[in-house]
N, C-alpha and C positions, 0 to 999 in steps of 0.2 A: 327361635333365633338364638344363636350362640353369642356369648359375650366373653371377652377375655378376662381372666383373673389377673394376669400380669403380663406385661409386654416384654418380660425378660426371661431368659432361660440360661443363666450363667452359673451352671452347676457342673463343673468339669468332672468331678468324681461320679456324679450320677450318670453323665453321658458315657463315662468310661465303663461303668457298671452295665449300662444298657448295651454297649457294644460287646462286652464280654458275655452278657446274657444271650444275645443273638447268636454269637459264635458257639456257645456251649449248647444251646437248644438246637441249633441247626446241625451241629456235628453229631449230637446224640440221636436226633431224629433221622439223619441220613444213615447212621450206622445201624439203626434198627430196621431199616428198609432193605428188602432184597435187592441184589444187583439187577440192573436193567435200566430201561428208559425212565422208570419212575424216579430214580435218584436224580437224573439230570433235570427232570421237570421240577423236583423239589428244590434243587439248587437254584434254578431260575426263579422260582417263587420266593425263595429266601432273599435273593438279590433284589427282587421287586419290593419285598418287605423293608429291606434296609434303605432302599431309595425313598420309599414312602415315609420312613421314619425321618430321614434327613430333611425331606421337603416339609414335613409337618413341624419339625422343630424350628426350621428357618422361618416358616410362615408364622408360627407362634411368637417368635421374637419380634416380628414386625407387626403383630396385632391382627393378622389376617386369619381369624378363627374359622371362617367359612372354608378356606383351603385346608385347615387342620382337620375339620370334620370330614371332608372328602377323603383325606389321606387315611384317617382312622377307619372309615368305612371300608376303604380299599384293603387295608391291613387285615381287617376282620375277615373279609372274603378270602384273602390269601391264606390265613390260618385255617379256615374251613377247607380250602382246596388241599392244603398240605395234609390235613387229617384224612381227607378222602382218598389220597393217593395210595394209602395202605389201610383200607377199612378193616382188615382183619386183625390188625395189630394194636392193642390197647397201649402198648409202650410208645409207639409212634405218636399216637394222639396225646399221650401225657407229655412227651417231650415238646411237641410243637405248641401245646397249650401254655407252656412257659412264656411264650412270646406275649401272651396277654398281660404278664407282669409288667413288661415294658410299656405296653399300651395304657395300662392303668395309671402309671406315673405321668404319661403324656397328657391324658385327658384331665387329670387333676391339676396339672400345671397351667393349662391353657383355657379350661372351661370353668364356668361357674359351678359351684359345689353340687347343686342339684343335677345339672347335666352330667357332671363327672360321675356321680353315683349311678345315674341311669346307664351310662356306658359300662361301668364296672359290673352292674347287675346283668347287663346283656352278655358280657364276657363270661360271667359265671354260668348263665343259662346255657350258652353255647358249649362251654367245656363240659358241664354236667350232662347235657343232652347227648354229646358225642360219646362220653364214657358209658352212660346208661345204655345206649344203643349197642355198645360192644360187649358190656359185661353184665347187663341186666340191671334191674332197678337197685337192688341192695348194694351189690358190689360197685356199681357205677357211682352211686351217691357217695359211698364210703371213699372211693378213690378220688372223687372230685372235691371233697371237703378241703384237703390241703391246698389244692389250687385256688379254690374260692377264698380261703383265708389269706393266701399269698396275694391275690389281687387287691383285697381290701388293705392288707398291710402295706403294699407298695403305694397304694393311693394315699393312705394316711401318712406314710413317710414323705411322699412328694408334697402333701399339703403342709407338713411341718417345715419342709425346706422353703416352700413358697411363703409361708407366714414369716419365717425368719428373714427371707430376702426383703419382704415388704417392710418389716420392722427396721431393718438396716437402712432401707431407702427413706423411711419416715424419719429415723434418727438423723440421717444425713441432711434432710431438708430442715429439720429443727435446728441442727447445728449451724447450717448456713443462715437461717433466719436469725439465730442468736448472734452470729458474727455480724450480720447486717445491722441488727438492732444495736449491738455494741458500738459499731462504727458510727451509727446515727447519734447514739448517746454521747460519744466522744465529741462529735461535731457540735451537738447542742451544748455540751459543756463548754466547748471553746467559744461558742457564740455568747453564752451567758457570761463567761469570763470577760469577753471583749465588751459586752454591754455594761457589765459592772464597772469596768475600767472607765468607759465613757461617762457613765453616771457619776462616778467618783470625781472625774475631772470636772464635770459640769457643777457638781456640788462645791468643789474646791473653788471654782471660778466665781460662783455666786457668793461664797463666804468672803473671798478676797474683795470682791466688789462692794459687798454690803458692809464690811467692817472697815478695812483699810481705805477703800475708796471714799466712803462717807467721811471718815476722819480727816483725810487729806483735803477733801473738798472744803470742809469747814475751815481748815487751816489756811487754805489758799484765800478764802473770802476774808478771813481776819487779817492776813498779810496785806491784802489790797486796802483794807480799811486803815491799817497801821501806816501804810505808805502815804495815804492822803493826810494823815494826822501828824506826820513827822514835823512839818513846818509850823503847824498851828498849836499842837498839843503834844510835845515830845514825851512828856511823862506818861500820858495815856497810851501813846503809840508804843512806848517801851513795855508797858504792862501787857498790851495785846501781843507783842512779839514774844514775851515770856509765856503767855498762854499758848501761843502757837507752838513754841518749843516743847511744852509739856504734851500738847496734842500729838506732835510728831513722834515724841518718845512713846506715847501710848500706842500710836499707829504701828511703830516698829515692834513694840512688844506684842501687839495683837497679830502682826504678821508672823512673828516667830511662833506664837501659840497656834495660829491657824495651820501653818505648815507642819508643825509637830504633831498636833492632835485635833485640829479643827474644833477647838473649844469655842463655845458660845461666848460672846462678849458680855461685859457687865450690863445689866439691865434686862436681858432676856430671861434671866432666871427669877425675876420678880413677877408678881401678878401683873397681867397685861395692862390694866388701867394705870397702875403705878409706874410701870416701865414707860408707857407712852407719855405720861405727865413729866417724868424725869427727862425723857428725850426732848420734849417740846420746850421745857424750860432752858435746858442747856443750849439748844439750837437758837432759841430766841436771844439769849444772852450773847451768843457768839456772833450772830448775824444782824441783830436788830429787827428781824422780821417778827411782826406781831402774830402770834399763833392763838387761835380761839379753840378751846377744847370743849368737847361734848362727850363725856364718858359716863357709862351707867354706874350706878351705885350698887355695891354688894354683888358684883359679878362673880359667878363661880369660876373656878380654875378651868382653863382649857387644856387639851392635850398639848404636849411640848411642840409637836409639829405645827399645830394651828397657831400657837402663841408666837413661835419664831417667824412663821410666814407673815403674820400681821405686823409684827414689829419691824421686819425688813421692809415691808411695804411702806410703813410710816417713814422709815429712814430714807428710802429711795424717793418717796414723794416730796419730802421736805428738801432733800438735796436738789432735786430737779427744779423745784420752785425757786430756790436761791440761785441756781445756775442759769436758768432759761426764762423764767416767767417775768422778771423785773416787777415783782409784786411787793406791796407793802403789808398785806395781810394774808394769812393762811388759816384754813379751817380744818380741824382734825376731828372726825366724828366716828365713834364706835357704837354700834347698836346691834340688837337682835331682831331678825326678821324671819318668822316661820321656820324654826329649827335651823337657822343659819346665822352666823355672825358676819357682820359687814363693817368694813373699815373704809372710810372715805376721806381723802385729803384734797382740798380745793384751794384755789387762790384767786385773786382779782388782778392777775397779770395780763400779759399780751395774748393769751389764748394758745391754741394748738397750732403747730406747724404742719407741714404735709406728712402724711403717713405716720401719725403719732404712735400707732400700735407697733411699728417696726423700728422706731428710733431708739437706739441705745441698748447696750447689753443688759443694763439693770432691769429694764422692763421685760426682756426675754427671760431673765432669771426668775422674776416674780411670776410670770405666766407659767413657767415650769413648776414652780412651787404650788401654785393654785391648782394646776392640772393633777399633780400627784395626790393632792388632798381631795379631789373630786369637786373643786370649786371653779371659779372663773375670775379673770381680771378684766377690768374695763377702763379705758382711757377715753375721756369725752370732754366736750365743752361744758363748762359750769353754767347753769341757767342764769345766774346773776352776773356772768362775765368771767373771763379767765378760763381755767381748765381744772379738771379734777380726775383723780385716779381712785378707783375703788376695787377692793377685793372682797368677794363673798365666798365663805366656806361653809359647807354643811357641818352641823354639830353632831358628833356621835351620840347614839342613844345613851341615856343615863346622865347626860350633862344638862342641867337646867340653867336657864338664863341668869337668874339671880337667886340669892339666898332667900329662904323663907323667913 
C-alpha cells in the first residue's frame, strides 16, 4: 500500500525543470530517430507521458497516491515503448532514459521513502538493462552509471525539497500556535489583572468596614448615651462627646491612611492576646458592655494574615453585639484546637435573626478572610442563649501553640 509523504507539491522551479527536461529529452530522442512513422509514434507517447505527469502531480497534491502509482507505472511503460521504437540506437535509449530523472523526483515527493527507493531502483534496472542489451555488458553498464547516478541525485534533491517544505509547514504551525498561546496569555493576563483589581477592591472594602465602620459605630453608641445623659449628668455627657470627637478624628485619620496605604490600625501590630485585651477594654469603656476574656498565656506569634483576620473578627463580633444583640455581657475566647486557632465571640442577647450567615457586609468580609487562609467562619446560636460567631484558622507548620 502506498502512503503519501506530503500532500503538497508547490515547487514551481522543479515543475519548470521537469517541463524543460521532458522537452529536451523528447527533442533529443526524436532527433536521434530516423524519419518515418516511428517519430509520430514517439511524439504521441511523449504526449501521453506529459499527460500522465500532469495527472500524477495533481493526484499527489490531493493525496491520491494510488492514482500516482498508476500514472508512474504508465510512464514507465511509455519510456520502455519509446526505447523500443528504435532498438538499434543506444543514443535514443539514452535520451529517453532521461525521463526517469523526472519520475524519480515524482516518486520521492509523493511516496514513502522505501517505496520511492524501490521505484528508483526499478528505473535504474530498466535503463541499465536496455543499454546492456544494446551495447553489451561492459559498455552498457558503463553508459548506464551516469543515468543511475542522476536518478538517485534527482530523488535526493526532491527529498531535500520535500523536507524543506515540511519544515516550513511545521514552523508555520508552531508560529500559529505561538500566536494563539500569546493571545491566550494576554487574555489570561487581562483576567488576572481584573481579578486583582476586584480582590483589591474587596480588601479595601473590608479594611474600610473593619476600621472606620467600627470606630464610627462606637462613636454613634457613645453619642446615644451622651444624648440620654444631657439632662441628668451634663458633665459626663460632655466628656462622652469629647471622647466621640476624638474617635471621629481617629476615624478620619484612619480613613486617610487606609485610602493612602491601607495601613493596619493600631493594635493589630501587637501580639494577638494583648491586642484583643486592649480592644475589649476600650470597647467596654465606650459602651458599658461587660466583656469576659479567655486568652491563652504565652501564646506564640501568629502570621500577620492570621492575626489580622482574628482581630477583625473580634471587632466585627463586638460591634454586632452592640448594634443588634441588646446584650449586657459578651464572651471573647481565643484557643488552640488540633493545629488550628479558634476565636469565639458570644453574647446573652436576643439571638440570631433570619439568615444570619448572609446578613451584613462585615460577615461576608470575614468569610472571605477565613477562606483565603484555609479556615472557616461560623455564626450560630450560643448554647447558653444569645448568639456567637467563631473563626477557625489552620496554623502553618512550625508555629507552636504556646511557649515552652
